[in-house]
C-alpha positions in Angstrom: 0.0 0.0 0.0 2.8 2.4 0.9 4.7 1.6 -2.3 1.6 2.2 -4.3 1.1 5.6 -2.7 4.7 6.6 -3.3 4.4 5.5 -7.0 1.2 7.6 -7.3 2.9 10.7 -6.0 6.0 10.2 -8.2 3.7 9.9 -11.3 1.9 13.1 -10.2 5.1 15.1 -9.7 6.4 13.7 -13.0 3.3 15.1 -14.7 3.8 18.4 -12.9 7.4 18.6 -14.2 6.2 17.9 -17.8 3.5 20.6 -17.5 6.0 23.0 -16.1 8.4 22.5 -18.9 5.7 22.7 -21.6 4.1 26.0 -20.4 7.6 27.6 -20.1 9.0 26.3 -23.4 6.0 26.9 -25.5 6.2 30.7 -25.2 9.9 31.1 -24.3 10.7 33.6 -27.0 7.3 35.2 -27.2 8.6 38.5 -25.7 11.5 40.6 -27.1 14.6 40.7 -25.0 14.7 43.8 -22.8 17.7 45.8 -21.6 18.3 43.8 -18.4 18.5 40.6 -20.4 20.8 42.0 -23.0 22.9 43.3 -20.1 23.1 39.7 -18.8 24.5 38.6 -22.2 27.0 41.5 -22.2 28.2 40.8 -18.7 28.5 37.1 -19.3 30.7 37.6 -22.4 33.0 40.2 -20.8 36.7 39.4 -20.5 37.6 36.8 -17.9 39.6 39.3 -15.8 36.6 41.6 -15.5 34.3 38.7 -14.6 36.5 37.6 -11.8 36.9 41.2 -10.5 33.1 41.5 -10.3 33.0 39.1 -7.4 34.4 41.8 -5.2 33.4 44.9 -7.1 31.1 47.3 -5.1 27.5 47.3 -6.2 27.9 44.4 -8.6 25.0 42.0 -8.5 24.9 38.3 -9.6 28.5 37.6 -10.6 28.0 33.9 -10.2 25.0 33.9 -12.5 26.9 35.6 -15.3 29.8 33.1 -14.9 27.4 30.2 -15.2 25.6 31.8 -18.1 29.0 32.2 -19.9 29.5 28.5 -19.6 25.9 27.9 -20.9 26.4 30.2 -23.9 29.5 28.4 -25.1 27.7 25.3 -26.3 24.2 26.7 -26.9 24.7 30.1 -28.5 23.1 33.4 -27.9 19.7 33.1 -29.5 16.7 34.2 -27.5 15.6 30.7 -26.9 19.0 29.4 -25.9 19.6 32.3 -23.5 16.3 31.9 -21.8 16.4 28.1 -21.7 19.0 28.4 -18.9 16.5 30.1 -16.6 13.8 27.7 -17.8 15.7 24.7 -16.4 15.8 26.2 -12.9 12.2 27.3 -13.2 11.1 23.7 -14.0 13.4 22.3 -11.2 11.5 24.5 -8.7 8.4 22.3 -9.1 9.9 19.1 -7.7 11.9 21.1 -5.2 8.7 22.6 -4.0 7.1 19.2 -3.7 9.9 17.8 -1.5 9.9 20.9 0.7 6.1 20.8 1.2 6.3 17.0 1.8 9.1 17.4 4.4 7.6 20.4 6.3 4.0 19.4 6.1 2.7 16.4 4.2 2.7 14.9 0.6 -0.6 16.4 -0.4 0.6 19.9 0.5 3.7 19.2 -1.5 1.7 18.2 -4.6 -0.6 21.2 -4.4 2.2 23.7 -3.8 4.2 22.2 -6.6 1.2 22.7 -8.9 0.9 26.3 -7.8 4.6 27.0 -8.4 4.5 25.2 -11.8 1.5 27.2 -13.1 2.3 30.5 -11.4 2.3 33.2 -14.2 4.8 35.2 -12.0 7.3 32.3 -11.8 6.8 31.3 -15.4 7.6 34.9 -16.4 11.0 34.8 -14.7 11.6 31.3 -16.0 11.5 33.0 -19.4 13.9 35.8 -18.6 17.7 35.9 -18.9 18.3 36.8 -15.3 19.2 35.0 -12.1 15.9 34.9 -10.4 14.9 31.3 -10.9 18.4 30.2 -10.0 18.1 32.0 -6.7 14.7 30.5 -6.1 15.9 27.0 -6.7 18.9 27.5 -4.4 16.7 28.9 -1.7 14.4 25.9 -1.9 17.3 23.6 -1.7 18.8 25.5 1.2 15.6 25.3 3.3 15.1 21.7 2.4 18.7 20.8 3.3 18.4 22.7 6.6 15.3 20.8 7.5 16.9 17.5 6.7 20.0 18.4 8.7 18.0 19.4 11.7 16.2 16.1 11.6 19.6 14.4 11.9 19.7 12.8 8.5 23.4 13.2 8.0 26.2 15.8 7.9 26.0 16.0 4.1 22.7 17.9 4.5 24.6 20.6 6.4 27.1 20.6 3.5 24.4 21.0 1.0 22.7 23.7 2.9 26.0 25.6 3.2 26.7 25.2 -0.5 23.2 26.2 -1.7 23.2 29.3 0.5 26.7 30.4 -0.5 25.8 30.0 -4.2 22.7 32.1 -3.7 24.7 34.8 -2.0 26.8 35.2 -5.1 23.8 35.0 -7.4 22.0 37.9 -6.0 23.0 40.5 -3.4 19.7 40.4 -1.4 19.9 36.6 -1.1 22.1 37.5 1.9 18.8 37.7 3.8 18.5 34.0 3.4 21.1 33.6 6.2 19.0 35.3 9.0 15.9 33.5 7.7 17.6 30.2 8.2 18.8 31.2 11.7 15.2 32.0 12.6 13.9 28.8 11.0 16.3 26.9 13.3 14.8 28.8 16.2 11.3 27.9 15.1 12.4 24.2 15.0 14.3 24.5 18.2 13.2 21.3 19.9 15.1 19.4 17.2 17.6 22.1 16.3 18.8 22.1 19.9 20.1 18.6 19.4 22.1 19.7 16.3 23.3 23.0 17.6 27.0 22.2 16.8 26.1 21.6 13.1 24.1 24.8 13.0 26.9 26.8 14.5 29.4 25.4 12.1 27.0 26.1 9.2 26.6 29.7 10.3 30.4 30.1 10.6 30.9 28.7 7.1 28.3 30.9 5.6 30.1 34.0 6.8 33.4 33.1 5.1 32.3 33.2 1.4 30.2 36.3 2.2 33.0 38.4 3.6 34.2 39.8 0.3 30.7 41.0 -0.4 30.1 42.2 3.2 33.1 44.5 3.0 31.3 46.9 0.7 27.7 45.8 1.2 27.5 46.9 4.8 28.5 50.6 4.1 26.2 50.7 1.1 23.3 49.4 3.1 23.7 52.0 5.8 24.1 55.2 3.8 21.2 57.3 2.5 21.4 57.7 -1.3 19.3 58.0 -4.4 19.0 54.5 -6.0 16.5 55.2 -8.8 13.9 52.9 -7.2 10.5 54.2 -6.1 10.3 54.7 -2.3 7.4 52.3 -1.6 5.8 52.0 1.8 5.6 48.6 3.5 1.9 48.3 2.7 2.6 49.1 -1.0 5.3 46.4 -1.1 2.9 43.8 0.3 0.2 44.7 -2.3 2.7 44.5 -5.1 4.0 41.1 -4.0 0.4 39.8 -3.5 -0.7 41.0 -6.9 2.4 39.5 -8.7 2.3 36.1 -6.9 -1.5 35.9 -7.5 -1.9 37.0 -11.1 1.6 37.4 -12.6 2.7 40.3 -14.9 -0.5 40.9 -16.9 -2.7 40.9 -13.8 -5.9 39.4 -15.3 -8.3 38.7 -12.4 -7.2 41.9 -10.6 -7.9 42.6 -7.0 -10.4 39.8 -6.5 -7.9 37.1 -7.6 -5.3 38.6 -5.3 -7.8 38.8 -2.4 -8.7 35.2 -2.9 -5.1 33.9 -2.8 -4.3 36.3 0.0 -7.1 35.1 2.1 -6.1 31.5 1.4 -2.5 32.2 2.5 -3.7 34.0 5.6 -6.0 31.1 6.5 -3.1 28.7 5.9 -1.5 30.2 9.0 -4.4 28.8 11.0 -5.1 25.6 9.1 -4.9 22.5 11.2 -6.3 19.6 9.1 -3.4 19.5 6.8 -0.7 19.4 9.4 0.5 16.0 10.6 3.6 14.0 11.4 6.4 14.3 8.8 6.3 11.9 5.9 6.6 8.2 6.8 9.4 7.6 4.3 11.9 9.5 6.5 14.9 7.5 7.4 13.8 7.4 11.0 10.7 8.6 12.8 11.1 12.2 14.1 9.0 13.9 16.7 5.9 15.7 15.6 6.5 19.4 15.7 3.7 21.5 17.2 1.5 23.0 14.6 2.4 26.5 15.6 6.0 25.9 14.7 5.1 24.8 11.2 3.2 28.1 10.6 5.9 30.1 12.3 8.5 28.7 9.9 6.5 29.7 6.9 5.7 33.1 8.4 9.4 33.8 9.0 10.3 32.7 5.4 7.6 35.0 4.0 8.0 38.1 6.1 11.6 38.6 7.3 13.2 39.3 3.9 10.4 41.8 3.1 10.9 43.5 6.5 14.6 43.6 5.9 14.3 45.3 2.5 11.8 47.7 3.9 14.2 48.8 6.6 17.0 49.3 4.1 14.6 51.2 1.8 13.9 53.8 4.6 17.3 55.2 3.8 17.8 54.1 0.2 14.8 52.7 -1.8 15.7 49.2 -3.0 12.4 47.3 -3.4 11.6 45.5 -6.6 9.3 42.5 -6.3 11.5 40.1 -8.2 14.2 40.6 -5.6 12.0 38.6 -3.2 11.1 35.9 -5.6 12.7 33.3 -3.4 10.2 34.0 -0.6 7.2 33.2 -2.8 7.4 29.4 -1.9 6.3 30.3 1.6 3.2 32.1 0.2 2.3 29.1 -2.1 2.9 26.7 0.8 0.4 28.6 2.9 -2.1 28.6 0.1 -1.6 24.9 -0.4 -2.0 24.4 3.3 -5.4 26.1 3.3 -6.6 24.2 0.3 -5.5 20.9 1.8 -7.2 21.7 5.0 -10.5 22.1 3.0 -9.9 18.8 1.2 -9.4 16.9 4.4 -12.2 18.5 6.4 -15.1 16.3 7.5 -17.8 18.9 7.0 -19.3 20.8 4.1 -16.1 22.9 3.5 -14.4 20.0 1.8 -16.7 20.6 -1.2 -15.1 24.0 -1.9 -11.6 22.5 -2.5 -12.2 21.7 -6.2 -13.8 25.0 -7.1 -11.1 26.9 -5.4 -8.3 25.0 -7.2 -10.3 25.5 -10.4 -10.5 29.2 -10.0 -6.8 29.5 -9.3 -5.9 27.4 -12.3 -8.2 29.5 -14.6 -6.6 32.7 -13.4 -3.1 31.2 -13.8 -4.0 29.8 -17.3 -5.5 33.0 -18.5 -2.5 35.1 -17.4 -0.1 32.6 -18.9 -1.8 32.9 -22.2 -1.8 36.7 -22.1 1.9 36.7 -21.1 2.7 34.5 -24.1 0.6 36.3 -26.7 0.7 40.0 -25.7 3.7 42.2 -26.1 4.7 43.4 -22.6 8.5 44.0 -22.8 10.1 46.7 -24.9 9.7 45.4 -28.4 13.1 46.1 -29.9 12.7 43.0 -32.0 10.0 44.6 -34.1 11.6 48.0 -34.0 14.9 46.7 -35.4 13.0 44.7 -38.0 11.1 47.8 -39.1 14.2 49.9 -39.5 16.0 47.1 -41.4 13.0 46.4 -43.5 12.6 50.1 -44.4 16.2 50.4 -45.4 16.0 47.2 -47.6 13.0 48.7 -49.3 14.9 51.9 -50.2 17.9 50.0 -51.6 16.0 47.3 -53.5 13.3 47.0 -56.1 10.7 46.6 -53.4 7.9 49.0 -52.6 8.7 52.7 -52.4 10.1 53.8 -49.0 7.1 56.0 -48.3 4.8 53.0 -48.7 6.5 50.9 -46.0 4.1 50.5 -43.1 4.7 49.0 -39.6 3.6 45.4 -39.4 2.5 44.2 -36.0 3.6 40.7 -37.0 7.0 41.9 -38.3 9.9 40.0 -36.8 13.6 40.7 -37.1 14.1 37.0 -37.8 12.2 37.5 -41.1 14.5 40.3 -42.2 17.4 39.3 -44.3 20.6 39.1 -42.2 22.9 39.7 -45.2 24.6 43.1 -45.0 23.0 45.9 -47.0 24.0 49.6 -47.3 23.0 51.6 -44.2 24.2 55.2 -44.0 21.4 56.7 -42.0 22.2 58.1 -38.6 20.4 56.4 -35.7 19.9 58.4 -32.6 19.1 56.5 -29.5 17.0 58.0 -26.7 17.8 56.7 -24.2 21.3 55.8 -25.3 21.2 52.5 -23.4 18.6 51.3 -25.8 21.3 50.8 -28.4 22.5 47.5 -26.8 19.1 45.8 -27.2 18.6 47.3 -30.7 22.0 45.9 -31.8 21.1 42.4 -30.6 18.3 42.3 -33.3 19.7 44.7 -36.0 21.4 42.8 -38.8 24.0 45.5 -39.4 26.9 45.6 -37.1 28.5 49.0 -38.0 26.3 52.0 -38.8 26.3 55.7 -37.9 24.8 56.3 -34.5 24.6 58.9 -31.8 23.4 59.2 -28.2 20.3 61.2 -27.4 20.9 64.3 -25.3 20.6 64.1 -21.5 18.5 67.1 -20.7 17.1 66.3 -17.2 20.0 67.6 -15.1 18.8 70.4 -12.8 20.7 72.9 -10.7 20.1 73.6 -7.0 17.4 76.1 -7.9 15.5 73.5 -9.9 16.3 75.1 -13.2 17.3 72.8 -16.1 20.9 73.1 -17.0 20.2 72.2 -20.6 18.3 75.0 -22.3 16.4 74.6 -25.5 18.9 76.8 -27.3 21.8 74.6 -26.0 20.0 71.5 -27.0 19.4 72.9 -30.5 23.1 73.6 -31.0 24.1 70.2 -29.8 21.5 68.5 -32.1 22.9 70.5 -35.0 26.3 69.1 -34.2 25.0 65.6 -33.8 23.2 65.6 -37.1 25.9 67.5 -39.1 27.0 65.7 -42.3 23.9 63.4 -42.3 21.0 63.6 -44.7 18.7 61.2 -42.9 18.3 60.3 -39.2 16.3 57.8 -37.2 15.1 58.4 -33.7 14.7 55.2 -31.7 12.9 56.3 -28.5 12.3 54.2 -25.4 11.9 55.2 -21.7 12.5 58.8 -22.9 11.3 60.6 -19.7 14.2 59.2 -17.6 16.6 60.9 -20.0 14.7 63.8 -21.8 11.5 64.5 -19.9 10.8 67.7 -21.9 11.3 65.8 -25.2 13.8 68.3 -26.6 15.5 65.8 -28.9 12.3 64.8 -30.7 11.0 68.4 -30.6 14.1 69.7 -32.4 13.8 66.9 -35.1 10.2 67.7 -35.6 10.9 71.4 -36.0 14.0 71.2 -38.1 13.6 68.1 -40.2 10.9 66.4 -42.2 9.4 63.3 -40.6 8.9 60.8 -43.5 8.1 57.6 -41.5 7.2 56.4 -38.1 6.2 53.2 -36.3 5.1 52.5 -32.7 5.8 49.3 -30.9 5.5 48.3 -27.2 7.6 50.8 -25.3 9.6 51.6 -28.4 8.9 54.3 -31.0 10.7 54.7 -34.2 10.8 57.9 -36.4 12.7 58.6 -39.7 13.6 62.2 -40.6 14.8 63.9 -43.7 17.5 66.4 -42.6 17.6 68.3 -45.8 14.8 70.5 -44.3 17.2 71.9 -41.7 
């Protein structure tokens, strides 16, 4: 009977893994790369000496991820699909990791449901399809917590070693994974009746974790204490909670809105008080362990969920630092609480057990709808289509195709459909903001072409007056466009660089606009400079 039950759970978790892979792989390249992803490619292909120096460089985040990505790129290449597949692997791995964590901390049914929630979470799928370190950190955090639990249960010294290794790797994959250390200390306190018997292992583990962190701590501590402008919005604690709840409940697109977030939030809150789903740890443990009081199970999940958020909020009082993806590794505690509440309904002996299936159904419908929207609607800056439009327009002017003034933007246009063979390109391309050039270049089939940085016009003096006047901007634009007959303006996130729009204003006033196209977060304009 026990063997049959174990086989059933293995089959179910195998299906969860397959589903997780399919929903991530099916739309892996649906979105254009955005600047942070192209940065990951740039950083991972930097010279070796620079990459090694990044491990101790102040303010540098994720050096280990870029090093691992470099090794991944060598055999797989730099296509969108290949780059993002690295994150997909860790995203899929989080499903079975979530199962073993839920099974160990609570019971197998909670592990299955929480694994299903993680597998179908639009939020986690989104970051499984991004060339960043977030699913790597999430997988390492799950492994660290699971290993800590196994070590505290007395299952062998190698679990202490695994916990130390997973935590150390997380620290060098993202700066704020440093908060995983105090979380684990508090988890040991929550599990104190057992942790007390392994205090030596815990003390050695804590000592080991400080050693690889010392190079980072040398510069992180001063940075964390000083007040400075970081470019992040100064969110209140309440706003942070709402942002996390919305993201973890509905993903990036947010279909379902506040009612879907309220539903999962209420389920997570009720999970703190659920009792029917809590029981003795799984019977397949190497040896029977004492049953932890139910309060300690809830306390452990509450610690995992709240301590990192509280830590970032405290830091943000002096230097705003909050971005929801930085706390992606705390989302498992949220999904475990939701699964705990759902399981308590399923195991209840009264009418409430009948609401289990409808609740799961609602969550899966919300997840499925948002997954579909994330895979079919342009959300990230669409440099792929912008580069394709510019290249296609230029090909039309240098071939026997349609006249240049008849070229129209095509919402289905893809840079992969534009010929990659070199063709003449002498037009000046002005990038506003200048950083957009890196993403544009990833898709543009011409390596060398005339380009210029858009003017930075936002700098203000102590009196609030702009230091860049319209007259000065005009003189600089004349110098930038000198010796060119035609110019393109590729505009994205313009307010952070030119909130008055002086660059485009000058081009509109002193040149003839002959074409334009508008894509998600990217606008493209072509100007005839003979009208100057």
